[in-house]
VEXDREN-2710 file (C-alpha; in Angstrom, 1 decimal):
% VEXDREN-2710
k/r/px/py/pz
1/MET/-46.8/22.3/28.5
2/ILE/-47.8/25.9/29.2
3/TYR/-47.2/27.0/25.6
4/TYR/-45.2/25.7/22.6
5/PRO/-42.0/27.7/22.5
6/PHE/-39.9/28.1/19.4
7/SER/-36.8/26.6/21.2
8/ASP/-38.7/23.4/21.8
9/TYR/-39.8/23.1/18.2
10/LEU/-36.3/23.7/16.9
11/LYS/-34.7/21.1/19.2
12/HIS/-37.4/18.5/18.3
13/HIS/-37.3/19.2/14.6
14/TYR/-33.5/19.5/14.1
15/GLY/-32.2/17.5/17.1
16/GLU/-30.3/20.4/18.7
17/LYS/-30.3/24.1/19.3
18/VAL/-30.7/26.3/16.2
19/TYR/-30.1/30.0/16.1
20/LYS/-31.4/32.7/13.7
21/LEU/-28.9/34.7/11.8
22/PRO/-30.5/38.1/10.9
23/ILE/-29.8/39.4/7.4
24/ALA/-30.5/42.9/6.1
25/LEU/-31.2/43.4/2.4
26/PRO/-31.3/46.8/0.7
27/VAL/-35.0/46.6/0.1
28/THR/-38.0/48.8/0.8
29/CYS/-41.8/48.3/1.2
30/PRO/-44.7/48.8/-1.2
31/ASN/-46.4/50.8/1.5
32/ARG/-43.5/53.3/1.3
33/ASP/-42.6/53.6/-2.4
34/GLY/-46.0/54.5/-3.7
35/THR/-47.1/51.1/-4.9
36/ARG/-49.6/50.6/-1.9
37/GLY/-48.8/53.8/0.0
38/THR/-46.1/56.4/0.6
39/ASN/-45.8/57.0/4.4
40/GLY/-45.6/53.4/5.6
41/CYS/-47.3/51.9/8.6
42/THR/-47.8/54.5/11.4
43/PHE/-45.7/52.5/13.8
44/CYS/-42.8/51.7/11.5
45/GLY/-39.5/53.6/11.7
46/GLU/-37.0/54.5/9.0
47/ILE/-34.9/51.4/9.6
48/GLY/-37.8/48.9/9.8
49/ALA/-37.5/46.2/12.4
50/GLY/-33.8/45.2/12.1
51/TYR/-32.3/47.0/15.0
52/GLU/-29.6/44.4/15.5
53/ASN/-28.9/43.8/11.9
54/LEU/-25.5/44.3/10.2
55/PRO/-25.5/47.0/7.4
56/SER/-27.3/45.9/4.3
57/SER/-24.3/47.1/2.3
58/MET/-22.5/43.9/3.5
59/THR/-23.1/40.8/1.3
60/ILE/-25.3/38.1/2.6
61/SER/-22.4/35.7/3.0
62/GLU/-20.5/38.4/5.0
63/GLN/-23.4/38.9/7.3
64/ILE/-23.8/35.2/7.9
65/ALA/-20.1/34.7/8.6
66/ASN/-20.0/37.7/11.0
67/ASN/-23.1/36.6/12.8
68/LYS/-21.8/33.0/13.1
69/ALA/-18.5/34.3/14.5
70/HIS/-20.4/36.0/17.3
71/ILE/-22.9/33.2/18.1
72/VAL/-20.8/30.0/17.8
73/PRO/-18.3/30.8/20.6
74/LYS/-21.1/32.2/22.8
75/TYR/-23.7/29.5/22.4
76/LYS/-21.8/26.6/20.9
77/ALA/-24.3/26.5/18.0
78/LYS/-23.9/24.2/15.0
79/LYS/-27.1/24.8/13.0
80/PHE/-28.6/28.0/11.9
81/ILE/-31.5/29.7/10.2
82/SER/-30.9/32.5/7.7
83/TYR/-33.4/35.2/8.4
84/LEU/-34.2/37.8/5.8
85/GLN/-35.6/40.2/8.3
86/ASN/-35.9/43.9/7.5
87/PHE/-38.7/45.5/5.6
88/THR/-40.4/43.4/2.8
89/ASN/-38.0/40.8/1.6
90/THR/-40.1/39.4/-1.3
91/TYR/-40.6/42.9/-2.7
92/MET/-38.1/42.7/-5.4
93/PRO/-37.8/41.3/-9.0
94/ILE/-38.0/37.5/-8.9
95/GLU/-34.5/36.9/-10.2
96/LYS/-33.0/39.1/-7.5
97/LEU/-35.0/37.3/-4.8
98/VAL/-33.8/33.9/-6.1
99/GLN/-30.2/35.2/-6.0
100/CYS/-30.6/36.4/-2.4
101/ALA/-32.4/33.3/-1.2
102/THR/-29.8/31.1/-2.8
103/GLU/-26.9/32.9/-1.3
104/ALA/-28.6/32.8/2.1
105/VAL/-28.6/29.0/2.1
106/GLN/-25.1/28.3/0.8
107/ASP/-23.5/27.8/4.2
108/LYS/-23.4/24.1/5.1
109/ASP/-24.7/24.8/8.6
110/ILE/-27.9/26.5/7.4
111/VAL/-31.0/24.3/7.9
112/ALA/-33.8/26.8/7.1
113/LEU/-34.5/30.1/5.5
114/TYR/-37.0/32.4/7.2
115/ILE/-38.3/35.4/5.1
116/ALA/-40.2/38.3/6.6
117/THR/-42.6/40.0/4.2
118/ARG/-46.1/41.4/3.7
119/PRO/-49.3/39.5/2.8
120/ASP/-49.6/41.5/-0.4
121/CYS/-46.1/40.5/-1.6
122/ILE/-46.8/36.8/-2.0
123/SER/-47.7/35.2/-5.3
124/GLU/-47.8/31.7/-6.8
125/TYR/-44.9/32.4/-9.1
126/TYR/-42.6/33.7/-6.4
127/LEU/-43.5/30.8/-4.2
128/SER/-42.8/28.3/-7.0
129/ARG/-39.3/29.7/-7.4
130/LEU/-38.6/29.6/-3.7
131/ASN/-39.9/26.1/-3.6
132/ALA/-37.3/25.1/-6.2
133/ILE/-34.6/26.4/-3.8
134/LYS/-36.2/24.5/-0.9
135/LYS/-36.0/21.3/-2.8
136/GLN/-32.6/21.8/-4.3
137/TYR/-30.9/22.6/-0.9
138/ASN/-33.2/20.3/1.2
139/ILE/-34.0/23.1/3.6
140/ASP/-37.1/24.4/5.3
141/ILE/-38.6/27.7/4.3
142/CYS/-40.8/29.8/6.5
143/ILE/-42.7/32.8/5.3
144/GLU/-43.2/35.3/8.1
145/LEU/-46.2/37.5/7.3
146/GLY/-46.6/40.9/9.0
147/LEU/-50.3/41.0/9.9
148/GLN/-50.4/42.9/13.3
149/THR/-54.1/42.3/13.8
150/VAL/-57.2/40.6/12.2
151/ASN/-59.2/43.8/12.9
152/TYR/-59.5/45.3/9.5
153/LYS/-60.5/48.7/11.0
154/SER/-57.3/48.8/13.0
155/LEU/-55.3/47.9/9.9
156/LYS/-56.7/51.0/8.3
157/LYS/-55.8/53.1/11.3
158/ILE/-52.2/52.0/11.2
159/ASN/-52.1/52.6/7.5
160/ARG/-51.1/49.0/6.9
161/GLY/-52.0/49.0/3.2
162/HIS/-53.6/45.6/3.2
163/SER/-56.6/43.9/4.8
164/LEU/-57.2/40.6/6.4
165/ALA/-58.2/39.1/3.0
166/GLU/-54.7/39.4/1.6
167/PHE/-53.3/37.7/4.7
168/ILE/-55.7/34.7/4.3
169/ASP/-54.9/34.5/0.6
170/ALA/-51.1/34.5/1.3
171/VAL/-51.4/31.8/3.9
172/LEU/-53.4/29.5/1.7
173/GLN/-51.0/30.0/-1.2
174/ILE/-47.9/29.3/1.0
175/LYS/-49.4/26.1/2.3
176/GLN/-49.8/24.7/-1.3
177/TYR/-46.0/24.6/-1.4
178/ASN/-45.6/22.9/1.9
179/MET/-43.7/25.9/3.4
180/LEU/-44.0/27.0/7.0
181/THR/-46.2/30.0/7.8
182/CYS/-45.7/32.6/10.6
183/ALA/-47.8/35.6/11.5
184/HIS/-46.5/38.7/13.3
185/ILE/-49.1/40.1/15.7
186/ILE/-49.3/43.1/18.0
187/LEU/-51.8/42.3/20.7
188/ASP/-52.1/45.8/22.2
189/LEU/-52.9/48.2/19.3
190/PRO/-54.9/51.1/20.8
191/TRP/-58.1/50.3/19.0
192/ASP/-58.1/46.6/19.7
193/ASP/-59.8/45.0/22.7
194/MET/-60.0/41.5/24.2
195/ASP/-62.5/40.4/21.5
196/ASP/-59.9/41.2/18.9
197/VAL/-57.2/39.3/20.9
198/ILE/-59.5/36.2/20.9
199/GLU/-60.3/36.6/17.2
200/ASN/-56.6/36.8/16.4
201/ALA/-56.1/33.4/18.0
202/LYS/-59.1/31.9/16.3
203/ILE/-58.1/33.0/12.8
204/MET/-54.5/31.7/13.3
205/SER/-55.9/28.4/14.5
206/ALA/-58.5/28.1/11.8
207/LEU/-55.9/28.7/9.1
208/LYS/-53.6/26.2/10.8
209/LEU/-50.6/28.5/10.9
210/ASP/-47.3/26.9/11.9
211/GLN/-45.9/29.7/14.0
212/VAL/-46.9/33.0/15.6
213/LYS/-44.6/35.9/16.7
214/LEU/-46.1/38.3/19.3
215/HIS/-44.8/41.6/20.4
216/ALA/-46.1/44.6/22.3
217/LEU/-46.5/47.9/20.6
218/TYR/-43.4/50.0/20.5
219/ILE/-43.6/53.8/20.0
220/ILE/-40.7/54.4/17.6
221/LYS/-39.3/57.9/17.4
222/ASN/-40.1/60.1/14.4
223/THR/-43.2/58.1/13.3
224/LYS/-46.8/59.1/12.9
225/MET/-47.7/57.0/15.9
226/ALA/-45.0/58.8/18.0
227/ASP/-46.6/62.1/17.1
228/ASP/-50.0/60.7/18.2
229/TYR/-48.5/59.4/21.4
230/LEU/-46.8/62.7/22.2
231/HIS/-50.1/64.6/21.6
232/ASP/-52.2/62.1/23.7
233/LYS/-54.2/60.9/20.7
234/ILE/-53.7/57.3/21.6
235/LYS/-53.8/55.5/24.9
236/LEU/-51.6/52.5/25.7
237/ILE/-52.7/49.6/27.9
238/SER/-50.9/48.7/31.1
239/LEU/-48.4/45.9/31.5
240/ASP/-50.9/43.8/33.5
241/ASP/-53.4/44.2/30.7
242/TYR/-50.8/43.1/28.1
243/LYS/-50.0/40.0/30.1
244/LYS/-53.8/39.2/30.3
245/ARG/-54.0/39.6/26.5
246/VAL/-51.1/37.2/25.9
247/ILE/-52.6/34.6/28.3
248/THR/-56.0/34.9/26.7
249/PHE/-54.5/34.6/23.2
250/LEU/-52.6/31.5/24.2
251/GLU/-55.7/29.9/25.7
252/TYR/-57.6/30.3/22.4
253/LEU/-54.7/29.4/20.2
254/SER/-54.4/25.8/18.9
255/SER/-51.8/23.9/21.0
256/ASP/-49.8/22.8/18.0
257/ILE/-48.9/26.4/16.8
258/VAL/-45.4/27.4/17.7
259/LEU/-44.8/30.7/19.6
260/GLN/-41.6/32.3/18.3
261/ARG/-41.9/34.8/21.1
262/LEU/-44.4/36.2/23.6
263/ILE/-42.9/39.7/23.5
264/GLY/-40.2/41.4/21.5
265/ARG/-37.7/44.1/22.3
266/ALA/-36.5/47.4/20.8
267/PRO/-33.6/49.6/21.9
268/ALA/-34.3/52.6/24.1
269/GLU/-32.5/55.0/21.9
270/ASN/-35.0/54.3/19.1
271/THR/-38.2/54.4/21.1
272/LEU/-40.4/56.7/23.2
273/PHE/-42.0/53.7/24.7
274/SER/-41.1/50.0/24.8
275/ASN/-42.2/47.1/27.1
276/TRP/-43.2/49.4/30.0
277/HIS/-39.5/49.9/30.7
278/THR/-39.3/46.2/31.8
279/GLY/-37.1/43.5/30.5
280/TRP/-38.7/41.2/27.9
281/TRP/-37.6/38.1/29.7
282/LYS/-39.1/39.3/33.0
283/ILE/-42.5/39.9/31.2
284/ARG/-42.3/36.4/29.6
285/ASP/-41.5/34.8/32.9
286/GLU/-44.3/36.6/34.7
287/ILE/-46.8/35.4/32.0
288/ILE/-45.6/31.8/32.5
289/THR/-45.8/32.0/36.2
290/GLU/-49.4/33.4/36.1
291/MET/-50.4/30.6/33.8
292/GLU/-48.8/27.9/35.9
293/LYS/-50.5/29.3/39.1
294/ASN/-54.0/29.3/37.5
295/ASN/-53.7/26.0/35.5
296/LEU/-53.9/27.9/32.2
297/TYR/-52.2/26.6/29.0
298/GLN/-52.1/27.1/25.3
299/GLY/-55.2/25.6/23.6
300/LYS/-57.3/25.3/26.8
301/LEU/-60.2/27.2/25.1
302/CYS/-59.5/26.1/21.5
303/ASN/-62.9/24.3/21.3
304/TYR/-64.5/26.4/18.5
305/LEU/-63.3/24.5/15.3
306/ASN/-64.8/21.5/13.4
307/GLY/-68.5/22.2/14.0
308/PRO/-68.8/22.7/17.7
309/ALA/-72.6/23.0/17.5
310/LEU/-72.7/19.4/16.2
311/LYS/-70.9/17.8/19.1
312/LYS/-74.1/17.1/21.0
313/PHE/-75.0/14.7/18.1
314/ASP/-71.7/12.9/18.3
315/PRO/-72.3/9.4/19.9
316/TYR/-68.6/9.2/20.9
317/ASN/-68.6/12.6/22.6
END
């Protein structure tokens, strides 16, 4: 296995193909409303990440029904994941979150609830209430944490509003409730190098994350990063370098961590730069081809955990 793709995990875990149904809620972010900051992350646009979402003015049930109506005939899908995707989906009063989460799992074909949020919007009380929903409806819950990088200096540069510590704290808390964890990571931030790529993989492996979602850096129109890009204040890496970073990341990443994706996508009308004007599927296939050709695979260099300096004393080594 070159790497552990999300599709394989879903088929193994649920016995068939499972599709995500994106859901937009009328929420914001503590890094926008003044709680942690006012201008948001430098790369984040006004609509967040939900480019393909239906309007948040629609009810959750309406969004699920509409998305199913599109996906079922096309992919013959029978099972689905409700995905609270846009902005920070645990950043609301707890009773409102419980109401939204409960509505998102009412459909009989929903097998899991995935919730995108920030590391500083996780608490034991919120997790305990979500855990009650998990048990009541017998579903999986995955908390997707936007991290972007383990480099705390880069986190400051993108005005992330939290550090690596909050991410570690959130992961440890989520694991106490037997929920799945996923990290969103940008491998090509302008201030990160290959050492940061490797450290990203090492931290994910050491924390025993369940899933990781990679994407290349988009330059979204009308953002602080777009202004820096237009004024040559930041330099982007080449496509070849990005592919090298993904391959290196995978080599150092524990083989049992699921990759939701190796690269994402954003519509051209919203971006100044996205994926080197190349289809995401083409980039993914080129990464796989390169790894196959050179006998590279996920976890090949994951030899740094569990006291590697002591291995020379192991009589069974």
